[in-house]
N, C-alpha and C positions, 0 to 999 in steps of 0.2 A: 767541459763546464759542469760544475755542480750547483744547480740553481738553488737548491735548498740551503746549502751552506752560505752561498753568497747573499741570499735574502736575509738570513739570520744575522749576518754581519752588518749589512747595510741598513737593516731595520733597527740596529743597536740592541738586538736581543742577545748577542754574543759579544763579549769584550766592548761594552759601551764606552763611547769616547767623551761623553758629556757629563758635567757635574750637576747642572741645574735643569729644572723642568722647562724653563724658558728656552734654553739652548736646544733641548730636544724638540719642542714644538716648532721652533723656527727652522730647524734642520729638516723636519718632516714636511714642512709646508702647511699641512692641515692634518689633524688627527680626529678620527671619528669620536663623537662625544654623545652618542645616543643615550647611553646608560649613565645617568648623572653621577652615580657613586663610583662606578667602575672606570670612568674616563680618567680618573686620577691615577689609578694603578697602571693603566695603559701608558701613561706618560712616565710615571715614576719608575716603572720596571726597566725603562730604557736609560736610566741614569746610573751613575756609578754607585751612589748611595741613596736608594729609594727612601723618600720621606713624605708622608702625608702632610705634615706641617709645612714643609718647604713648598709643596704644590699650592697649598691654600694661600700662602704668602704671595706667591707669584700671581695667582689668580686675583686675589683681592686688590693687589696694587696695579692691576691692569696690564701686567706684562704678558699675561695669557688671557685670551678672550674666547667666549663661546657664542656662536651664532649659527643660524641656518645659512649655509653657504653653497653646498653642492648636493645635487640629487634630492633636494627638498628635505635634507636631514641636518642634524647638528654636527658641527665640527669645532675643534679648538684651533686657534691660530695665534701667532705671536703679534704683539702690538706693532712690531716692525713690518710685518707682512700684511697687516689688516687692510690698508687702503689698496695696495696693488692687487690683492686677491679679490677684493670687492670689484675692482675695475674689470677683472676678467670674468668673474663668476656671476655678478649681479644680474645681468640681462637674462641669462638662462634661469637663474634662481627665481626671478620675478615671473618669467613665463611659466615655469613649473607651478608656482603658487597660484597663478591665475587659472591655469589649467585645472588644478584641483578644485578651485572655487567653482569653476564652471560645471565640473562633473558632479559637484555637490549642490548645484543649483543655487549658489550664493553669488549675488551681485552686489558690489559695493561701489557706490558712486563717488566721484572725486570729492564732492562736498562732504560726504561722510568721512572720507579718509582725512581731510583737512581738520574737521571738527574733532574726531577721535584722537588724531595724532597730537593735537595741541594739548589735550587733557593728559595723554600718556606722557608727553614731554614734561609738562609742569609737575606731574606726580613723581617722575623720576628725579627731577631736580630737587623737589621738596624732600623726598625720602632718601636720596642718595643711592640706595638700592631698593627697588620696589618689586614686590611680588605681584603675581597676577591678581591676587585678592586685593591688593592695594589699588590696582587699576579699577577693579570692579567697584570698590567703594567710592573712588573718585568720580567714576562715571555716574554712579547712583546719586551722588550729591548734586550732580548737574541734571538729574531727572532722566538719565539715559540708562536703559537696560538692554543689554545684548547677550546672546548666549555665548557659552565658552568657546564654541567652535569659531564663531565669527570674530570674537576678540582675539583668538590665536592668529587669525589671518592678519588682523590689524598690527599685532605685535611683530609678526614675521615680516610684513611689508616695511615696517619701520626699521627693522634690522637690516634688511636688504638695501634700504635707502641710506644706510649709514647714520641713522638718527639714534637708535637704541642698540646697546650691546649688553653683555653680561655684567651684572653687579657683583656683590660679594658672594662668596661660596658658602651656602648653607648646607646642612647635612643632607637634606632630602629634596629641597625645593629650589627651583631656578629663580633668580632675581634679575632685574634689568636696571641698567644705568644709562644716563645720557652719554653717548659716545664722545661728545666734546669734552666731557669731564674725565674721560678715561684714556683717550688716545690723542696724540698730537694732531693738530689741524691737517686736513688733507693736502698733501703736496701735489705739485704738477706731475701727473703720471702719464708716461708714454705707454700706450696699450701693448705694443710689441714687447717692451721691456717687462711689463707685468706678466705677459704670456710666457716669456722666457723664464721668469722667476718661478711661476707655477710648474712649468715643465721640468726645469732643472731640479726643483725641490722633489718632485715626484720620482724622477729616475735615479737621482743620487741616493734616495732612501728606500726605494722599492726594487731596485734592479736585482736580477734581470726581469724585465717586464715587456709585454708586447704592446703594440699600438692599441689593440682591443682592450687590454688592461687599463691603459691610460684613459681611453675614452670612457670606460665604465666608471673609473674612479672620479674623474674630473667632471663628468656630465656634459662635457663640451662636444661639439660635432666633430666629424672626422677632419674637416678642413682646418679647424682651429688646432686640433691635436697634431696634425701633420706640420702645420706652420710652426707650432712650438718646437717640435723636433728639429725642423729646418733651422730655427733660430739658434739652436745649440751648436750648429756647425760641426767643426772637427772634434768637439768635446764629447761626442757620442758616436757609438758604432753598433753594428749588429752582429749577432752570433746565432747560428742555427742550433737547435736542440730538439730532437725528436720531431722533426718536421716543422717546427714553429720558429719564427723569427723573433728574437729577443733583442732589446736595446740595453746597452750598458754604457756607462760613462767611462772616460779614460782614467778617472780617479777611483774606480770601483775597488772596494775592499774585498780581498780574496784570501787574506791570511789571518789566522787566529781561531779558526773553527776547530773545536775538539769534540770528539764523540762522547756520549754519556750525559749530555746536558738535557734537563727537563725544564719546561716552562709552564706556569699556571697563567693562562692567557684569558683576559677578560672578554665578555661578549662584545661584539662589534669591533674587535681589535683590527688594526691595520694589517696584521699578519695574514688575515684572510680577506678582509673587505677591500683591500687595495687592488685586488686582482679579479679578473674574470676567469683566469686560468688557475683555479683553486685546486684542481685535481693533482697538481704537482706535489702538494703536501697533504691532501685529503682524499681518501678513496671515495669514488662515487657511490660505493655501496653503503658508506656511512655518512654521506653528506647531511642526512636528516639529523644526525647527532650534533652537528655544528650549527646548522641554520635551516629554516624552512623556506618554502617558496614565497612566503609573505614578507621575507626580509627580517625575521626575528632570529637573532644570533645568540648562541649559548656560550657559557664559559667552557673553555676547552683546555685540554692538556696536550702539549707537544713534547715528544722525546726525539732528540736528534732532528728536530724540525718537522717530524711527521705527526699529524693530529691523530691521537690514539685514545682519547678519553674525555670525560667531563669532570668538573670539580664544582664545589659549592662554596662561593666566596663569603656567604653571610651566615655560615654555621660556626659554632664555637669550636668544633673539632674538625680535623682534616677528613673530608669525605670525597672520595673519588670513585669513579666507575670507568673501567677500561673496556673498549669494544675491540681493541686489537690485542689479543692475548700475548703476542710476542713482544709487545711494548708495555706490559704490565709491570711498572717499576715503582719503587718506593719514592714518594714525593714529599716525605716529611721535611726534608731539608728545604725544599722550595716553599712549603707551607710556613715554615718558621721564618723565612725571609719575608713572606707576605705579612705575617703577624708583626714582625719587627717594623716594617714599613708603616703599618697602621698606627703604631705607637711611637713613631719617631718624628 
């Protein structure tokens, strides 16, 4: 087994199978969206013809949504997967949020939640796509003043409850819309079916991956993760590699990898953040070049799947710094692809 080649193929970084951003997001289940500008490249680079305009169109039309879903962080999901993923992830997401509130000594009574949520909802309906500044203004008109931190918790709880989701895509600033105006009404959802969907999405797009990888990515407990794998039945199997047990689906892509390919990978990309076993592609000696212990991830360069350097997405010219000399390669071609995406 060549886990690096298999991951590149199934993460759609080599020989991508999909034409649209929506298809990619749905296939991946959820895509990390911590960096508002670079989440777009994370999706687009996995399509056959990367296009910033195509991503915006899918986002603005509600085919792709951004919300706090797993591990207390931002993810992109497809409208089709929105309700099933909330069914699985919302209880843990709410527990994480309340845990952070407690550690920050913030207590929000149910009466306050009801009052603030009504104002947030009305503002989202009125604006169509409301910014946090719009919420602050609407609250002030009602004589309510709360700090930014507290307001963020109110917005997050409304997201987790399925009331608010992402609005239109602005260059630098998140917006919020009423979920009912973006996504079809909530269907009757079977919890086990929703858990199967999450599990299947993860392993088909991140394989080979371990149970520990899945637990890290999903934020679910070990019982739920094992149950999800069990629900996949004969469609998933295990293989041993260097003493570790990896799961692969029976439809795993294994053909199409060619050596010599470089990638300009955005910060927080699924190529790293999907796994606890990052040492497969990233030397422990250079882990700090890709992310720190506080969960801050950097833009990285991969060559043949190995993380070997860093790049600067927001500079006018191609700027790269390699920390593995044997992988010091010319990335001008990849830089031009990135520039074409920005302008297409």
